[in-house]
KEDO-319385 format. One line per field, with one value per residue (C-alpha): residue number from 1; residue in three letters; x, y, z. Coordinates in Angstrom, 1 decimal, padded with zeros to 4 digits. Example, Ala and Ser with C-alpha at 12.3 -4.5 7.8 and 13.67 -1.06 7.14 Angstrom:
// KEDO-319385
num <- 1;2 .
residu <- ALA;SER .
px <- 012.3;013.7 .
py <- -004.5;-001.1 .
pz <- 007.8;007.1 .
END
This chain:
// KEDO-319385
num <- 1;2;3;4;5;6;7;8;9;10;11;12;13;14;15;16;17;18;19;20;21;22;23;24;25;26;27;28;29;30;31;32;33;34;35;36;37;38;39;40;41;42;43;44;45;46;47;48;49;50;51;52;53;54;55;56;57;58;59;60;61;62;63;64;65;66;67;68;69;70;71;72;73;74;75;76;77;78;79;80;81;82;83;84;85;86;87;88;89;90;91;92;93;94;95;96;97;98;99;100;101;102;103;104;105;106;107;108;109;110;111;112;113;114;115;116;117;118;119;120;121;122;123;124;125;126;127;128;129;130;131;132;133;134;135;136;137;138;139;140;141;142;143;144;145;146;147;148;149;150;151;152;153;154;155;156;157;158;159;160;161;162;163;164;165;166;167;168;169;170;171;172;173;174;175;176;177;178;179;180;181;182;183;184;185;186;187;188;189;190;191;192;193;194;195;196;197;198;199;200;201;202;203;204;205;206;207;208;209;210;211;212;213;214;215;216;217;218;219;220;221;222;223;224;225;226;227;228;229;230;231;232;233;234;235;236;237;238;239;240;241;242;243;244;245;246;247;248;249;250;251;252;253;254;255 .
residu <- MET;ILE;PHE;TYR;LEU;SER;GLY;THR;GLY;ASN;THR;LYS;TRP;ALA;ALA;SER;THR;ILE;ALA;LYS;HIS;THR;GLY;ASP;LYS;LEU;THR;ASP;ILE;THR;LYS;ALA;ASP;ASN;ALA;GLU;MET;PRO;TYR;THR;LEU;ALA;GLU;GLY;GLU;ARG;ILE;GLY;PHE;CYS;PHE;PRO;VAL;HIS;GLY;TRP;ARG;PRO;PRO;VAL;ILE;PHE;ARG;ASN;PHE;ILE;LYS;ARG;LEU;ARG;PHE;THR;ASN;ALA;PRO;ARG;HIS;TYR;CYS;TYR;ALA;LEU;CYS;THR;ALA;GLY;ASP;ASP;ILE;GLY;GLU;THR;VAL;LYS;ILE;LEU;ARG;LYS;ASP;ILE;GLU;ASP;ILE;GLY;LEU;LYS;LEU;ASP;SER;ALA;PHE;SER;LEU;ILE;MET;PRO;GLU;SER;TYR;VAL;GLY;LEU;PRO;PHE;MET;ASP;VAL;ASP;THR;PRO;GLU;LYS;GLU;LYS;ILE;LYS;LYS;GLU;LYS;ALA;ALA;ALA;ASP;LEU;ALA;ARG;HIS;ILE;GLU;THR;ILE;MET;ASN;ARG;THR;PRO;GLY;VAL;GLU;GLU;LEU;LYS;THR;GLY;LYS;TRP;PRO;ARG;ILE;ASN;SER;ARG;LEU;LEU;GLY;SER;VAL;PHE;THR;ASN;HIS;LEU;ILE;THR;ASP;LYS;PRO;PHE;ARG;VAL;THR;ALA;GLU;LYS;CYS;ILE;GLY;CYS;GLY;VAL;CYS;ALA;GLY;SER;CYS;PRO;ILE;ARG;ASN;ILE;GLU;MET;ASN;ASN;GLY;ILE;PRO;GLN;TRP;LYS;HIS;ASP;GLY;THR;CYS;LEU;THR;CYS;PHE;SER;CYS;TYR;HIS;HIS;CYS;PRO;ASN;HIS;ALA;ILE;GLU;TYR;GLY;ARG;ARG;THR;LYS;ASN;LYS;GLY;GLN;TYR;TYR;PHE;LYS .
px <- 007.0;006.0;002.9;001.6;-001.2;-001.9;-004.6;-003.6;-001.0;002.3;003.1;001.7;004.2;007.1;006.1;005.5;008.9;010.6;008.8;009.8;013.5;013.4;010.9;009.2;005.4;003.3;000.4;-002.2;-003.1;-006.7;-007.2;-005.2;-007.1;-006.6;-007.0;-003.7;-001.9;000.6;002.6;005.5;008.4;010.4;014.2;015.9;012.6;012.6;009.8;008.9;006.4;005.4;002.8;001.8;002.3;-000.9;-000.6;003.1;002.3;001.7;-002.0;-004.1;-005.3;-001.7;-000.8;-003.8;-002.8;000.7;-000.8;-002.5;000.5;002.2;005.0;006.1;009.7;010.5;013.9;016.9;014.8;015.8;013.1;012.7;010.2;009.5;007.0;005.8;005.0;004.5;006.9;008.5;007.5;008.2;008.5;006.6;009.3;010.0;006.3;006.4;009.6;007.9;004.8;006.8;009.0;005.8;005.2;008.7;010.3;013.4;013.5;016.8;016.6;014.1;013.5;011.2;010.3;009.1;006.3;003.7;001.4;-002.1;-003.5;-006.0;-008.0;-006.8;-007.4;-003.7;-002.8;-003.1;-001.6;001.8;002.2;002.8;006.5;007.0;005.2;007.6;010.6;009.4;008.7;012.1;013.9;011.8;012.7;016.4;016.1;014.0;016.7;019.2;016.9;016.3;020.0;020.2;017.2;018.6;021.9;020.1;022.1;021.2;021.4;020.5;018.0;017.3;014.5;013.2;012.0;011.6;012.4;009.9;009.3;008.1;005.6;004.4;003.9;002.7;000.8;-000.4;-000.6;-003.0;-005.2;-005.1;-005.9;-008.7;-010.4;-009.4;-009.7;-013.4;-015.6;-018.3;-017.3;-017.3;-020.0;-021.0;-022.0;-025.0;-024.8;-021.2;-021.5;-021.9;-022.4;-019.4;-018.4;-014.7;-014.6;-016.0;-013.6;-010.6;-011.3;-008.8;-011.1;-014.4;-015.9;-018.1;-021.3;-023.2;-026.8;-028.9;-025.7;-024.7;-021.7;-022.4;-019.8;-020.6;-019.8;-018.7;-015.4;-013.2;-012.4;-008.7;-009.3;-006.7;-008.7;-008.4;-012.0;-011.6;-008.5;-009.8;-013.2;-013.0;-015.4;-014.1;-017.6;-016.4;-015.6;-014.5;-016.8;-015.3;-011.7;-011.2;-012.9;-010.8;-008.1;-006.3;-006.3;-003.5;-003.0;000.0;000.0 .
py <- -004.8;-003.0;-004.4;-001.9;-001.2;002.3;003.9;007.4;007.7;007.1;003.9;005.1;008.0;005.6;003.1;005.8;007.4;004.0;003.4;006.8;005.9;002.2;002.4;-000.7;-001.1;000.0;-002.2;-001.4;-004.8;-003.7;-003.1;-006.1;-008.5;-012.2;-012.8;-011.1;-013.9;-015.4;-012.2;-012.1;-009.9;-007.8;-008.5;-007.1;-006.0;-006.1;-007.5;-005.0;-005.3;-002.0;-001.9;-000.2;-002.2;-003.1;-004.3;-005.1;-007.4;-007.2;-006.4;-009.5;-008.3;-008.0;-011.5;-013.0;-011.3;-012.8;-016.3;-015.9;-014.3;-016.2;-015.4;-017.2;-016.2;-015.0;-016.7;-014.4;-011.3;-009.0;-009.0;-006.5;-005.2;-001.8;-001.3;002.0;002.6;005.3;003.6;000.2;-002.8;-005.9;-009.1;-007.8;-008.6;-012.0;-012.8;-011.5;-013.4;-016.7;-015.7;-015.1;-018.1;-020.1;-019.0;-019.7;-016.3;-015.2;-011.8;-010.2;-007.0;-005.2;-001.7;000.0;003.7;005.7;008.0;010.3;008.4;007.7;005.0;006.6;003.5;003.2;005.8;006.6;006.9;010.1;011.7;013.4;017.1;019.2;019.6;015.9;015.2;017.5;015.9;012.4;013.3;014.9;011.9;009.5;011.2;010.9;007.3;006.4;007.9;005.6;002.6;003.4;003.3;-000.2;-001.3;000.2;-001.6;-004.8;-005.2;-008.3;-008.9;-005.4;-005.0;-001.6;-002.3;-000.7;-003.8;-002.2;-003.6;-006.4;-007.5;-011.0;-009.9;-007.0;-009.1;-012.3;-011.4;-007.8;-008.4;-011.3;-009.1;-006.4;-008.7;-010.6;-007.8;-004.3;-004.6;-003.8;-001.1;-001.5;001.5;004.0;006.7;009.9;013.1;014.0;017.7;017.8;015.5;017.4;014.3;014.9;011.2;011.9;009.2;006.6;007.7;007.5;003.9;001.6;-001.4;000.4;-000.6;002.6;003.3;006.6;006.2;009.5;011.4;009.6;007.2;003.6;001.0;-002.5;-004.4;-007.4;-008.1;-006.4;-003.2;-002.6;000.0;002.1;005.2;006.7;007.7;009.4;011.3;012.4;013.7;017.5;018.3;015.8;014.2;010.6;009.2;005.7;005.4;007.6;006.5;009.3;012.2;015.4;013.7;015.0;014.0;013.1;011.9;012.3;015.4 .
pz <- -014.7;-011.4;-009.6;-007.0;-004.6;-003.1;-001.0;000.0;-002.7;-001.0;-002.8;-006.1;-006.0;-005.2;-007.9;-010.5;-009.7;-010.1;-013.4;-014.7;-014.3;-015.3;-018.1;-016.7;-017.1;-014.1;-013.1;-010.5;-009.0;-008.3;-012.1;-013.3;-015.5;-014.7;-018.4;-019.0;-017.1;-017.6;-018.1;-020.5;-019.6;-022.0;-022.4;-019.3;-017.6;-013.9;-011.6;-008.8;-006.0;-004.4;-001.6;001.7;005.0;006.7;010.3;009.9;006.9;003.2;002.5;002.2;-001.3;-002.4;-001.1;-002.9;-006.1;-005.8;-005.4;-008.8;-010.5;-013.3;-015.8;-018.9;-018.5;-014.9;-014.4;-014.7;-014.4;-011.4;-008.7;-005.9;-003.4;-001.9;000.9;002.4;006.0;008.5;010.9;011.1;009.0;011.2;009.2;006.2;003.7;005.2;004.6;001.1;000.3;001.2;-000.9;-004.0;-003.5;-003.6;-007.2;-008.3;-007.9;-006.0;-004.3;-005.1;-003.0;-000.8;000.6;003.1;002.6;005.6;004.5;006.2;008.5;007.1;009.4;011.9;012.8;016.4;019.2;019.7;016.0;013.9;010.9;011.2;011.9;008.7;009.8;010.3;007.0;005.2;006.8;005.9;002.3;001.8;003.3;001.4;-001.9;-001.1;000.0;-003.1;-005.3;-003.7;-004.1;-007.7;-008.4;-006.8;-009.0;-012.2;-011.6;-010.7;-007.6;-005.6;-001.9;-000.8;002.1;003.5;005.9;009.1;010.8;014.3;017.8;017.9;014.2;015.1;017.8;015.6;012.4;013.9;017.0;016.4;012.7;013.2;015.4;012.8;009.9;011.6;013.5;012.3;008.5;008.2;006.7;009.4;011.5;008.6;008.9;007.1;008.9;006.8;007.4;006.2;003.2;-000.2;-002.3;-004.4;-004.7;-004.1;-001.5;-004.0;-006.6;-004.3;-003.1;-004.7;-004.7;-005.5;-002.2;-002.0;-003.9;-004.0;-003.2;-003.6;-003.1;000.1;000.1;001.2;001.9;000.5;003.7;001.6;003.2;000.5;002.3;002.9;005.7;003.9;004.9;001.4;001.5;004.9;003.9;000.5;001.7;001.0;003.8;006.5;006.5;007.0;010.3;011.4;014.4;017.2;016.4;014.0;015.8;015.7;013.8;010.7;007.0;004.7;001.1;-001.1;-003.2 .
END
């Protein structure tokens, strides 16, 4: 069973590719029904966790899902994690490992996959150039093929992680700032003359945080926004901005 979270599609591609090779069931955590728990694994089925890195940490929504997660027969099933990021991941996997240990699981192997950049919420951050995007996708495909072989063979003790130069500072200090102050939908705005009322933004939001009101998207401001920028990136008319932080910046989603 593969539990995944995806905003702009990088992680969905990775998780779907793994599922195609392993035959394990793919579960979008934003659509998982608590009534299905505890999950029962098929004989030989693996447990996979696939998610994007948010502020050098696992996304809060993913961590909260793990806290609720229960299995009837988890022991002896191979367990792995794969996270996607535009750059380094800090202590993301170290944090995840503790979370899954708290529910009685053991992480056997873990991987990070460097994908095209999609976070544009800070003034100095933008999407990659088309050339860099192409290079990252090609390398990610090759890396993923290698990781899938490890997963298929149920090889334990493998860690291929790009933690960066300052993993502790990034995940603990900067990650705390990110989680407490930068995950918010309050700065999202719509340029009325550009918006065509298509609803693509609402449809692309993984947690359904956007409602269309008379053809204009409105964010719920209820604290559930992931700030994954899926709405911003999927807008066909570039009508969505995140305050002034995204002005003149590019768009990206996996396709």
